[in-house]
N, C-alpha and C positions, 0 to 999 in steps of 0.2 A: 774518380778522376785519377789518371796516372800522374807521375811526377814530371812528365815531359812538358816542354814549353813551346814546342814547334807549332802549336795551334796559333799562337800569336804571330809566329814567323809567316805562317800561311797567309794571314790577312794582309801583312805587309807585302809579301810576294805577289799576292793576287792583284793588288793595286798596281804594283810595278809591271806585272805582265800585261795588264789591261792598257797601261800607258805605252808600253813597248808595242803591243799589238795594234794600237790605234795610231801610231806615228808612221809617217811616210819615210822618215829618215832615221838612221841609227842615232840613238841618244847617248850622250857622254855619261860617264860615271857621275860627274858633277851635276848634270841636269836631272838624272834619276834621283840622286840623293836629295837634291833641293825639293823635288816634287814630293818626296816622302817625309820631308821635314827633318832630315838627318844630315850629319856630316858625311862627306864622301868615304872616310875611313870606316865609320860605324856601319854605313849602309853596305859597303863592300864586305865587311866581316859577316854581317847578318845574311846577306845574299849568298855568299859562298858557303856558309854553314848549312843553309837550307838546301841549296841546289848541288853543292859539291863542285861548282865551277864558277867562273867569274860572270858578272853581268854581261860583258861583251860576248862571252861564249853562248850564253842562253839566248841572246838576241838573235843569233843565227837561226834558231829554231822557230822564231816568231815573226821576224820581219820579212822573210822571203817565202811566204805561203807555207805556214807551218805544216798543215796536214799533207799538202802535196809533196813537200820536201821529205816528210816521213815516209810516204808511200814510195817515193823515188829511191831513197837512200836506206830505209830501214824496213822494207817490206819482207815478210817471211812467208814461205810457201808451206801450207799445211796439206801435203798430199795424202792420199788414201793410206799408203803403207805406214806413214807416220801416225795417222789417226788411229789405225788398228793396233799398231805395236806400242803406242805411247813412247816412241823413241825420240831422241834428239835432245837439245838443250833448252827445252821449253820451261815454262814457269813451274810445272809439276815437278821437274827434275832438278833444275839448277838451284832451286831454293828448298829442295828436300821437303816438299809439301806432302802431308799425309791426308787422305780424304776417304770418306765413305758416303755412299748415296742412300737415301731413304728408298724403300721399296715402293713400287707403284700403289700397292694397297695402303701403305702407311700414308702416302701423299694424298690419296683420295679421302682419307679421314680428316684432312685439314687440321692436323695437329692434335686430334682428340687423344687424350691419355698421355700427352707429351708435356714434360716440364721444361720450360725455356727460361734460362737465367739471362738477365740483362744489366747493363750499366753504361754510364757515359764516360768517355775517355778523351783525353787530349791526343791529337794525332798530328802528323806533319801537314794534314790538309784540313785543319780545323777540328771542331768538336765532332766526335764520332760516337754513334750509338752501336754497341756491340751486343749481340745475342748469341747464346750457345746452349747446347744440351750437354749431357754427360759425354757424348761422343765427339763433340767439337764445336767450333764456331759455325753458326748457321745463318748469321746476318751481320752485316756491317753497313751502316748508313751514315753519310756525311751531312751534317746539319748546317754547315756554314752558309749555304745558299737557300735551303728549304726551311730552316727553322727547326727547333727541337720538337715542337708538337707535331708537325707534319711528318718528320722523320719517324717518330714513335708510332704514329697512326699507320704509316706506310708498312712498317715491318710487322706490327701486330696483326694487320689485316691479312698477311700472308698465311697465318696459321691461327685463325680465329677461335678454334676450339681448344687451343693449348692453354696450359696454366703458366702465367708469366710471373717470375719471381725476381725482384731486384736483388742482385748479388754480385757487385763488381769485383769483390775479392776472389770469387770463384773463377772469374774470367781473366783476371789480371795477368797471370803468368803467360797465357796464350796471347793476350793483347800486346804485352811488352815484347814478346818474341816476334810477333807479326809486324810491328812497326819499327823494330830495331834493324834497320837495313845493314848496319855495319857488321852485325854478328853473323848474318847469313844462316841463322839457326832457326829456320821455320819448322824444323822437325818437332818443335814443342808446340806447334800450332796446328792441330788437326782440324779439318774442315768437314762438316756434316752437311752435304748438299741435299736440300729438300725441294724437289721439283718434279715435273712430269718427265717421262722418258725422253722426250725430245729436248726439253730444257737441259737435262743432265748431259746429253750428247753435246749440245752447244757449249755448255760450261766447261766440259772436259777439253773441247777444242780451244777455248779461250786460254786455258791453263798451259797449252802448248806453245803459246806465243811468248818468246823470250822477252825479258825486260829490256826496254829500249827499242823494241821493234813493234811493228803493227801488221795487221792484216785487214781484209775487207769482209763485209757481210757475205758477199758472193763466194769468196774463197773459203770461208767457214762452212757455208752450205755445201760446197763441193767436197770438203774434207770429211763430212759426215754422211756422204752418199746421197744427198738431197739437193742437187744443183738448182732445181726449180723452186725451192722453198726459201728463197732469199728473204721474203717478207716475214715468214714465220720465224726464221732464224733471227732476224732483226728484233722481233718481238721478244724472243727468248733471251737475247742479249740484254735487252732493256729490263727484263724481269729478274736478272741475276741479283739475288739478295745479299751475296757476300762480296761487296765491292772491295777493290784492292787485291785481295787474295785470289779471287777469280777475276782477272783483269779485263772486264768488259770495256774499259776506256781505250784499249788497244784495237778495237774494231772501228774501222772508218768506212765511209762510203767510197765506192769505186771511183767516183768523180773527183775524189780528193778532198771532199768536205768532211769536217769533223763528225758530222752527224749529231745525234742527240746524246744526252747523258742524264741518267735518272736523277742524279744529285746536283745537276747544274753544270753548264758548259764551262764556267770559270774553273771548277774543280777538275774537269777533264783536261782542259788546256794546261793546268798546272801539273797534273799527273804526267802527261805526255812529255811536256817540256823538261821536267825534272829528270824523268827516266832517260830520255834521249841524251841529255847533256851528260848525265852520270855515266851512261853506257859508253859514250864517245870518249870520255876522259879516262876510262879504264884501259890498262894495257892487257894484251891477251893473257899474260900470266896471272892477272888478277881475276879474270872471269872464272866463275865457279864451274866445275865439271858437273855433268848430270849424274844423278844417282839412279840406282835401280828403282823400279816402281815399288812404292810402299802403299799401305792402306789395303 
């Protein structure tokens, strides 16, 4: 486990977000705090620490059709030139993420001959199972909604012929860098993407969606040159093994619905609300510039 305590904060915020999401009217700070069994001052501090904004600010993303508001105000276009050149201020660049993809032949062997280290860590979104090879993180799963046993079984089944070794200390530096949003130093968090050629293309497209913005499954399909393969793209998004770093939560349905999320819709709702609120609160001077392609 890491020394972070935000997993506890996630469970409090999850309850608060559900309450906000289910209310027809805006809730006051006092009403939210009372529902959480806290004083208004304590709840305000905890809420602001987790989201970076006030409860009132976050409600704006939840009470007025959250997904539709995101598509209206935070939609990003992934055009072909952007897809080919990996240019722009997407996730790959503005957080200095380094990645490497497994070859198709290696993927077909289903992890045979591969050693994968794993460990449990506290994260801003509850307990997280993290897996990685010597080349980088290859899996992140959130267990807050699915449970630890299902999360472990899910990720292990991706590479059934690999050798799994419990070693959280090996992964710890990468994990701390990955979840420390204040440092902006994801250069210490290499990602090793293990998937089919189509999946890799889709996951690369997801990394080009900037934090605080969203895209649609159809837009992603268009960006990789497969506009008719929306269903296949949706499946590839759902099979993303490296949650958070490869932001599949930023893919929404064209209708404005949130769509599914492999680790539970409450986690997706919290991810999107937190990112949108933090992005909105940043001044242009605070937004990171994109880096040259690495990896």
